[in-house]
Backbone as CSV, one residue per row, in Angstrom:
resi,resn,N_x,N_y,N_z,CA_x,CA_y,CA_z,C_x,C_y,C_z
1,MET,-64.617,-234.247,-260.375,-65.976,-233.802,-260.671,-66.626,-234.826,-261.591
2,VAL,-67.713,-235.410,-261.122,-68.464,-236.381,-261.907,-69.662,-235.673,-262.511
3,LYS,-69.751,-235.632,-263.849,-70.906,-235.018,-264.499,-72.105,-235.944,-264.360
4,THR,-73.168,-235.413,-263.763,-74.371,-236.197,-263.502,-75.578,-235.452,-264.045
5,LEU,-76.465,-236.166,-264.713,-77.708,-235.581,-265.216,-78.796,-235.643,-264.148
6,SER,-79.709,-234.673,-264.190,-80.850,-234.715,-263.274,-81.759,-235.883,-263.646
7,ASN,-82.541,-236.339,-262.678,-83.404,-237.509,-262.858,-84.686,-237.227,-263.630
8,MET,-85.035,-235.961,-263.804,-86.239,-235.576,-264.535,-87.495,-236.230,-263.931
9,LEU,-87.753,-235.881,-262.680,-88.945,-236.309,-261.964,-90.173,-236.096,-262.853
10,PRO,-91.159,-236.990,-262.836,-92.323,-236.836,-263.718,-93.075,-235.524,-263.467
11,LEU,-93.437,-234.852,-264.541,-94.255,-233.646,-264.428,-95.576,-234.013,-263.760
12,GLY,-96.100,-233.101,-262.976,-97.331,-233.347,-262.240,-97.101,-233.903,-260.846
13,THR,-95.852,-234.267,-260.534,-95.533,-234.753,-259.195,-95.834,-233.661,-258.173
14,THR,-96.438,-234.037,-257.053,-96.727,-233.074,-255.987,-95.447,-232.773,-255.210
15,ALA,-95.246,-231.502,-254.909,-94.058,-231.095,-254.146,-94.073,-231.732,-252.774
16,PRO,-92.986,-232.382,-252.392,-92.929,-232.900,-251.026,-92.828,-231.742,-250.041
17,ASP,-93.493,-231.869,-248.911,-93.367,-230.835,-247.884,-92.155,-231.159,-247.020
18,PHE,-91.512,-230.136,-246.529,-90.320,-230.325,-245.704,-90.095,-229.090,-244.862
19,SER,-89.286,-229.236,-243.832,-88.836,-228.122,-243.002,-87.326,-228.235,-242.874
20,LEU,-86.629,-227.166,-243.226,-85.171,-227.119,-243.119,-84.746,-225.766,-242.577
21,ARG,-83.574,-225.736,-241.974,-83.037,-224.508,-241.409,-82.337,-223.672,-242.477
22,ASP,-82.678,-222.373,-242.495,-81.990,-221.419,-243.365,-80.659,-221.065,-242.707
23,THR,-79.582,-221.234,-243.440,-78.256,-221.015,-242.859,-77.962,-219.537,-242.607
24,VAL,-78.687,-218.642,-243.238,-78.444,-217.206,-243.039,-79.248,-216.677,-241.854
25,SER,-80.551,-216.898,-241.865,-81.410,-216.368,-240.794,-81.458,-217.276,-239.573
26,ASP,-81.047,-218.514,-239.724,-81.112,-219.552,-238.694,-82.554,-219.903,-238.336
27,GLU,-83.483,-219.583,-239.216,-84.894,-219.913,-239.005,-85.254,-221.191,-239.747
28,MET,-86.207,-221.923,-239.183,-86.746,-223.091,-239.887,-87.715,-222.597,-240.959
29,ILE,-87.582,-223.134,-242.152,-88.470,-222.788,-243.260,-89.288,-224.034,-243.584
30,LYS,-90.599,-223.904,-243.462,-91.495,-224.998,-243.858,-91.981,-224.683,-245.264
31,PHE,-91.741,-225.594,-246.178,-92.028,-225.349,-247.587,-93.475,-224.928,-247.807
32,SER,-94.425,-225.705,-247.308,-95.838,-225.411,-247.583,-96.257,-224.046,-247.052
33,THR,-95.703,-223.632,-245.937,-96.006,-222.302,-245.384,-95.316,-221.219,-246.202
34,HIS,-94.085,-221.466,-246.589,-93.293,-220.482,-247.338,-93.927,-220.154,-248.694
35,VAL,-94.577,-221.134,-249.308,-95.121,-220.921,-250.653,-96.606,-220.568,-250.654
36,GLU,-97.215,-220.463,-249.462,-98.620,-220.063,-249.391,-98.828,-218.737,-250.114
37,HIS,-99.935,-218.631,-250.800,-100.327,-217.394,-251.488,-99.383,-217.033,-252.628
38,SER,-98.616,-217.990,-253.124,-97.765,-217.732,-254.283,-98.348,-218.459,-255.488
39,MET,-97.881,-218.104,-256.658,-98.314,-218.783,-257.875,-97.379,-219.935,-258.225
40,GLY,-96.275,-220.035,-257.505,-95.345,-221.110,-257.792,-94.115,-221.023,-256.925
41,ALA,-93.311,-222.074,-257.011,-92.090,-222.136,-256.215,-90.998,-222.852,-256.997
42,LEU,-89.808,-222.275,-256.961,-88.627,-222.868,-257.574,-87.730,-223.388,-256.462
43,VAL,-87.467,-224.695,-256.489,-86.567,-225.321,-255.529,-85.295,-225.683,-256.285
44,MET,-84.167,-225.182,-255.779,-82.877,-225.386,-256.441,-81.950,-226.161,-255.505
45,PHE,-81.416,-227.260,-255.965,-80.389,-227.971,-255.212,-79.042,-227.480,-255.727
46,ILE,-78.311,-226.825,-254.834,-77.010,-226.253,-255.179,-76.028,-226.607,-254.061
47,CYS,-74.811,-226.163,-254.194,-73.826,-226.299,-253.120,-72.729,-225.280,-253.357
48,ASN,-71.814,-225.180,-252.432,-70.751,-224.181,-252.542,-69.628,-224.592,-253.475
49,HIS,-69.218,-225.861,-253.431,-67.955,-226.235,-254.080,-68.086,-226.589,-255.562
50,CYS,-69.272,-226.878,-256.043,-69.458,-227.395,-257.400,-69.158,-226.324,-258.460
51,PRO,-68.279,-226.624,-259.416,-67.980,-225.643,-260.467,-69.176,-225.321,-261.357
52,PHE,-70.117,-226.244,-261.489,-71.320,-225.969,-262.282,-72.184,-224.914,-261.592
53,VAL,-72.261,-224.974,-260.270,-73.018,-223.983,-259.511,-72.274,-222.651,-259.513
54,LYS,-70.972,-222.691,-259.289,-70.182,-221.443,-259.308,-70.356,-220.723,-260.639
55,HIS,-70.459,-221.491,-261.715,-70.612,-220.934,-263.061,-71.902,-220.132,-263.212
56,ILE,-72.947,-220.515,-262.473,-74.256,-219.861,-262.652,-74.683,-219.015,-261.454
57,ASN,-73.865,-218.932,-260.433,-74.271,-218.242,-259.203,-74.785,-216.823,-259.441
58,GLN,-74.095,-216.057,-260.260,-74.535,-214.674,-260.503,-75.912,-214.637,-261.164
59,GLU,-76.173,-215.594,-262.047,-77.491,-215.646,-262.691,-78.569,-216.054,-261.695
60,LEU,-78.244,-216.924,-260.744,-79.231,-217.297,-259.723,-79.646,-216.072,-258.916
61,VAL,-78.675,-215.238,-258.580,-78.971,-214.008,-257.839,-79.820,-213.084,-258.709
62,LYS,-79.417,-212.895,-259.952,-80.149,-212.009,-260.873,-81.575,-212.522,-261.087
63,LEU,-81.717,-213.810,-261.288,-83.033,-214.423,-261.472,-83.935,-214.127,-260.277
64,ALA,-83.425,-214.369,-259.084,-84.220,-214.140,-257.873,-84.582,-212.670,-257.716
65,LEU,-83.656,-211.785,-258.009,-83.946,-210.347,-257.922,-84.982,-209.931,-258.959
66,ASP,-84.874,-210.477,-260.164,-85.825,-210.130,-261.225,-87.245,-210.563,-260.895
67,TYR,-87.387,-211.639,-260.125,-88.718,-212.171,-259.817,-89.157,-211.919,-258.379
68,GLN,-88.367,-211.176,-257.616,-88.700,-211.046,-256.196,-90.002,-210.299,-255.933
69,MET,-90.453,-209.475,-256.854,-91.719,-208.778,-256.673,-92.897,-209.537,-257.292
70,LYS,-92.620,-210.700,-257.839,-93.662,-211.555,-258.431,-94.052,-212.625,-257.408
71,PRO,-95.213,-213.240,-257.575,-95.654,-214.254,-256.614,-95.005,-215.629,-256.856
72,ILE,-93.681,-215.630,-256.918,-92.895,-216.861,-257.065,-91.935,-216.928,-255.886
73,ARG,-91.862,-218.058,-255.235,-90.909,-218.247,-254.134,-89.727,-219.068,-254.645
74,ILE,-88.544,-218.691,-254.228,-87.328,-219.399,-254.624,-86.594,-219.846,-253.369
75,ILE,-86.203,-221.102,-253.369,-85.494,-221.697,-252.240,-84.304,-222.471,-252.791
76,ALA,-83.154,-222.340,-252.142,-81.984,-223.155,-252.481,-81.717,-224.117,-251.332
77,ILE,-81.288,-225.319,-251.676,-80.996,-226.361,-250.688,-79.645,-226.973,-251.007
78,SER,-78.836,-227.169,-249.981,-77.604,-227.946,-250.127,-77.757,-229.216,-249.299
79,SER,-77.500,-230.344,-249.942,-77.698,-231.648,-249.299,-76.415,-232.463,-249.213
80,ASN,-75.288,-231.891,-249.566,-74.047,-232.668,-249.622,-73.543,-233.112,-248.256
81,ASP,-72.801,-234.204,-248.278,-72.132,-234.755,-247.093,-71.003,-233.803,-246.697
82,VAL,-71.199,-233.071,-245.598,-70.200,-232.071,-245.212,-68.988,-232.684,-244.512
83,ALA,-69.087,-233.930,-244.072,-67.913,-234.579,-243.482,-66.824,-234.737,-244.528
84,ASN,-67.229,-235.049,-245.752,-66.261,-235.216,-246.841,-66.133,-233.984,-247.729
85,TYR,-67.077,-233.054,-247.620,-67.062,-231.823,-248.421,-67.314,-230.645,-247.490
86,PRO,-66.326,-230.296,-246.650,-66.531,-229.263,-245.624,-66.843,-227.876,-246.187
87,ASP,-66.502,-227.606,-247.452,-66.859,-226.318,-248.050,-68.370,-226.137,-248.147
88,ASP,-69.103,-227.237,-248.058,-70.560,-227.192,-248.160,-71.249,-227.175,-246.796
89,SER,-70.492,-226.945,-245.743,-71.067,-226.916,-244.391,-71.929,-225.663,-244.208
90,PRO,-72.844,-225.678,-243.226,-73.718,-224.526,-242.999,-72.967,-223.212,-242.772
91,VAL,-71.844,-223.250,-242.092,-71.068,-222.023,-241.868,-70.606,-221.439,-243.200
92,HIS,-70.112,-222.305,-244.076,-69.653,-221.844,-245.386,-70.827,-221.494,-246.303
93,MET,-71.952,-222.204,-246.140,-73.148,-221.850,-246.905,-73.576,-220.428,-246.573
94,LYS,-73.610,-220.097,-245.286,-73.996,-218.747,-244.869,-73.033,-217.718,-245.439
95,ALA,-71.739,-218.001,-245.361,-70.733,-217.062,-245.881,-70.927,-216.840,-247.379
96,THR,-71.179,-217.910,-248.116,-71.397,-217.793,-249.557,-72.654,-216.989,-249.854
97,ALA,-73.731,-217.288,-249.137,-74.991,-216.575,-249.346,-74.835,-215.082,-249.095
98,LEU,-74.108,-214.728,-248.054,-73.897,-213.317,-247.739,-72.960,-212.656,-248.745
99,GLU,-71.905,-213.353,-249.120,-70.944,-212.795,-250.078,-71.585,-212.537,-251.440
100,LEU,-72.399,-213.479,-251.898,-73.016,-213.352,-253.221,-74.336,-212.593,-253.188
101,GLY,-74.859,-212.360,-251.984,-76.127,-211.646,-251.859,-77.316,-212.472,-252.281
102,TYR,-77.327,-213.749,-251.899,-78.481,-214.585,-252.241,-79.761,-213.942,-251.704
103,PRO,-80.721,-213.627,-252.581,-81.985,-213.073,-252.116,-83.033,-214.157,-251.864
104,PHE,-82.581,-215.351,-251.560,-83.458,-216.493,-251.287,-82.869,-217.274,-250.122
105,PRO,-83.700,-218.021,-249.403,-83.172,-218.850,-248.315,-82.235,-219.926,-248.872
106,TYR,-81.179,-220.204,-248.124,-80.205,-221.244,-248.491,-80.248,-222.272,-247.369
107,LEU,-80.973,-223.350,-247.604,-81.312,-224.319,-246.571,-80.335,-225.496,-246.555
108,TYR,-80.109,-226.012,-245.359,-79.202,-227.141,-245.190,-79.999,-228.411,-244.925
109,ASP,-79.801,-229.403,-245.770,-80.477,-230.699,-245.697,-79.500,-231.711,-245.086
110,GLU,-79.332,-231.637,-243.775,-78.319,-232.448,-243.100,-78.548,-233.946,-243.268
111,THR,-79.800,-234.385,-243.190,-80.094,-235.819,-243.278,-80.115,-236.321,-244.718
112,GLN,-80.165,-235.420,-245.674,-80.266,-235.708,-247.107,-81.628,-236.286,-247.497
113,GLU,-82.557,-236.291,-246.565,-83.877,-236.851,-246.842,-84.669,-236.001,-247.837
114,VAL,-84.464,-234.682,-247.806,-85.207,-233.817,-248.729,-84.711,-234.042,-250.158
115,ALA,-83.408,-234.130,-250.334,-82.865,-234.432,-251.667,-83.421,-235.754,-252.178
116,ALA,-83.523,-236.733,-251.293,-84.065,-238.036,-251.679,-85.537,-237.922,-252.074
117,LEU,-86.319,-237.115,-251.336,-87.733,-236.921,-251.676,-87.902,-236.331,-253.073
118,PHE,-87.017,-235.406,-253.427,-87.077,-234.759,-254.736,-86.405,-235.599,-255.828
119,LYS,-85.718,-236.652,-255.417,-84.899,-237.445,-256.334,-83.854,-236.561,-257.017
120,ALA,-83.348,-235.587,-256.252,-82.289,-234.715,-256.754,-81.054,-235.563,-257.028
121,ALA,-80.367,-235.271,-258.106,-79.213,-236.073,-258.496,-77.931,-235.261,-258.591
122,CYS,-78.075,-233.973,-258.868,-76.883,-233.174,-259.155,-77.046,-231.755,-258.624
123,THR,-75.942,-231.050,-258.652,-75.953,-229.614,-258.370,-75.398,-228.914,-259.608
124,PRO,-76.197,-228.036,-260.188,-77.539,-227.606,-259.791,-78.622,-228.549,-260.321
125,ASP,-79.711,-228.614,-259.599,-80.891,-229.363,-260.018,-82.092,-228.482,-259.677
126,PHE,-82.988,-228.272,-260.630,-84.074,-227.305,-260.495,-85.436,-227.977,-260.596
127,PHE,-86.361,-227.547,-259.735,-87.725,-228.067,-259.703,-88.672,-226.882,-259.544
128,LEU,-89.557,-226.669,-260.522,-90.517,-225.571,-260.476,-91.923,-226.140,-260.320
129,PHE,-92.616,-225.650,-259.297,-93.964,-226.097,-258.989,-94.944,-224.947,-259.208
130,ASP,-96.164,-225.296,-259.602,-97.191,-224.272,-259.812,-97.922,-223.968,-258.498
131,GLU,-98.993,-223.198,-258.579,-99.723,-222.780,-257.374,-100.387,-223.949,-256.645
132,HIS,-100.553,-225.065,-257.333,-101.120,-226.261,-256.704,-100.028,-227.206,-256.226
133,GLN,-98.805,-226.728,-256.262,-97.601,-227.473,-255.865,-97.408,-228.729,-256.702
134,LYS,-97.756,-228.611,-257.989,-97.514,-229.675,-258.965,-96.298,-229.294,-259.809
135,LEU,-95.459,-230.278,-260.074,-94.234,-230.036,-260.838,-94.567,-229.701,-262.284
136,VAL,-94.087,-228.537,-262.733,-94.325,-228.112,-264.117,-93.022,-227.974,-264.906
137,TYR,-91.893,-227.948,-264.199,-90.597,-227.874,-264.890,-89.539,-228.517,-264.004
138,ARG,-88.646,-229.263,-264.637,-87.460,-229.778,-263.974,-86.386,-229.876,-265.050
139,GLY,-85.180,-229.590,-264.640,-84.111,-229.640,-265.625,-83.140,-228.499,-265.479
140,GLN,-82.628,-228.051,-266.611,-81.518,-227.108,-266.622,-81.955,-225.656,-266.480
141,LEU,-81.005,-224.838,-266.023,-81.176,-223.390,-266.000,-81.168,-222.857,-267.425
142,ASP,-80.166,-223.288,-268.189,-79.987,-222.918,-269.586,-78.923,-223.846,-270.177
143,ASP,-78.473,-223.551,-271.384,-77.503,-224.414,-272.068,-76.056,-224.152,-271.674
144,SER,-75.792,-223.176,-270.844,-74.421,-222.838,-270.477,-73.844,-223.857,-269.499
145,ARG,-72.584,-224.206,-269.718,-71.822,-225.082,-268.832,-70.422,-224.501,-268.707
146,PRO,-69.716,-224.807,-267.641,-68.345,-224.312,-267.536,-67.526,-224.727,-268.764
147,GLY,-66.949,-223.737,-269.419,-66.054,-224.006,-270.539,-66.703,-224.168,-271.896
148,ASN,-68.066,-224.087,-272.006,-68.662,-224.287,-273.337,-68.910,-222.972,-274.084
149,ASN,-68.533,-221.843,-273.485,-68.631,-220.519,-274.118,-70.055,-220.119,-274.499
150,VAL,-71.048,-220.691,-273.840,-72.443,-220.275,-274.004,-72.773,-219.356,-272.826
151,SER,-73.352,-218.204,-273.126,-73.678,-217.235,-272.076,-74.700,-217.794,-271.096
152,VAL,-74.528,-217.448,-269.823,-75.490,-217.828,-268.785,-76.635,-216.827,-268.824
153,THR,-77.826,-217.313,-269.152,-78.997,-216.434,-269.274,-80.156,-216.858,-268.370
154,GLY,-80.173,-218.128,-267.981,-81.311,-218.638,-267.225,-82.570,-218.766,-268.051
155,ASN,-82.434,-218.767,-269.388,-83.611,-218.676,-270.257,-84.600,-219.831,-270.087
156,ASN,-84.139,-221.043,-269.812,-85.094,-222.149,-269.646,-85.936,-221.983,-268.385
157,ILE,-85.298,-221.639,-267.271,-86.037,-221.415,-266.018,-86.918,-220.176,-266.133
158,ARG,-86.385,-219.112,-266.716,-87.173,-217.882,-266.854,-88.447,-218.133,-267.672
159,HIS,-88.311,-218.873,-268.762,-89.482,-219.191,-269.583,-90.492,-220.002,-268.769
160,ALA,-90.001,-220.987,-268.025,-90.887,-221.827,-267.221,-91.607,-221.009,-266.149
161,ILE,-90.889,-220.112,-265.484,-91.517,-219.250,-264.467,-92.562,-218.342,-265.114
162,ASP,-92.222,-217.765,-266.270,-93.177,-216.899,-266.961,-94.438,-217.670,-267.342
163,CYS,-94.290,-218.930,-267.726,-95.461,-219.755,-268.030,-96.325,-219.948,-266.789
164,VAL,-95.704,-220.175,-265.648,-96.455,-220.323,-264.397,-97.194,-219.026,-264.081
165,LEU,-96.504,-217.910,-264.210,-97.104,-216.617,-263.863,-98.261,-216.243,-264.779
166,THR,-98.219,-216.700,-266.028,-99.288,-216.382,-266.984,-100.281,-217.538,-267.130
167,ARG,-100.032,-218.600,-266.349,-100.876,-219.804,-266.396,-100.961,-220.388,-267.808
168,MET,-99.850,-220.336,-268.502,-99.753,-220.916,-269.839,-98.941,-222.202,-269.761
169,PRO,-99.281,-223.202,-270.573,-98.476,-224.430,-270.560,-97.086,-224.167,-271.132
170,ASN,-96.119,-224.842,-270.567,-94.751,-224.740,-271.061,-94.546,-225.875,-272.065
171,ILE,-94.507,-225.532,-273.345,-94.373,-226.568,-274.370,-92.930,-226.719,-274.855
172,GLN,-92.022,-225.945,-274.282,-90.611,-226.101,-274.651,-90.076,-227.437,-274.162
173,LEU,-89.132,-227.980,-274.898,-88.443,-229.198,-274.492,-87.717,-228.936,-273.176
174,GLN,-87.900,-229.827,-272.224,-87.231,-229.694,-270.928,-86.007,-230.608,-270.925
175,LYS,-84.841,-229.987,-270.844,-83.579,-230.729,-270.890,-83.063,-230.950,-269.472
176,PRO,-82.456,-232.101,-269.220,-81.913,-232.349,-267.884,-80.828,-231.337,-267.529
177,SER,-80.751,-231.041,-266.256,-79.609,-230.287,-265.760,-78.418,-231.230,-265.746
178,ILE,-77.234,-230.656,-265.701,-76.029,-231.459,-265.560,-75.123,-230.750,-264.571
179,GLY,-74.492,-231.526,-263.734,-73.606,-230.925,-262.742,-72.899,-232.000,-261.950
180,CYS,-72.391,-231.603,-260.809,-71.736,-232.550,-259.904,-72.811,-233.389,-259.221
181,ASN,-72.508,-234.659,-259.005,-73.471,-235.504,-258.316,-73.642,-235.042,-256.874
182,ILE,-74.831,-235.276,-256.321,-75.050,-235.037,-254.889,-74.066,-235.933,-254.141
183,LYS,-73.413,-235.374,-253.136,-72.433,-236.132,-252.358,-73.159,-236.812,-251.198
184,TRP,-73.623,-238.035,-251.468,-74.377,-238.785,-250.465,-73.450,-239.271,-249.364
185,LYS,-73.992,-239.359,-248.165,-73.241,-239.904,-247.041,-73.042,-241.399,-247.264
186,ALA,-72.004,-241.949,-246.655,-71.731,-243.371,-246.747,-72.960,-244.155,-246.314
187,GLY,-73.379,-245.102,-247.142,-74.535,-245.929,-246.824,-75.864,-245.321,-247.212
188,PHE,-75.866,-244.071,-247.706,-77.109,-243.416,-248.108,-76.989,-243.132,-249.600
189,ASN,-77.889,-243.661,-250.383,-77.780,-243.483,-251.840,-78.901,-242.645,-252.428
190,GLY,-79.640,-241.946,-251.568,-80.682,-241.059,-252.071,-82.005,-241.730,-252.344
191,THR,-82.146,-242.982,-251.958,-83.438,-243.651,-252.203,-84.066,-244.086,-250.887
């Protein structure tokens, strides 16, 4: 496991549009259509095998359930090379989503082009966009990491979402996420 920090894409960056298949419903999800009429969207790069993601999985479910009646859309994407990391394949993604009760689409980025568009670096990596699809938060879920004995609360993401919902600026320090590096395919480095 290589600890990798998120790239901290510049705030104000416009959300890239993309279409990816949801591994649970088998439907194509187009980002711009999915987030229409919402006040914001949280895009999470996660995967099945990463211990950093496993550490926060229950909070991701709780977070999505807590905000499911609010005008915020949440999407998870896995972009890892499944040839070398078969636990992250679409079949296993679907099984994980069903087992954990993910209340959000879990999309498979087979070409890794979407991860590259977001400059995603690690799992988990979080990107929160406002109603104009401008980046207002990127970074960590909270201060908890596997083995550091800090409770998983999601407080950084929750605060950022609440700021979007109330149209208030988020003046809290935004700290990078840390996790396993995205498992790029041979010859593809995410750029």
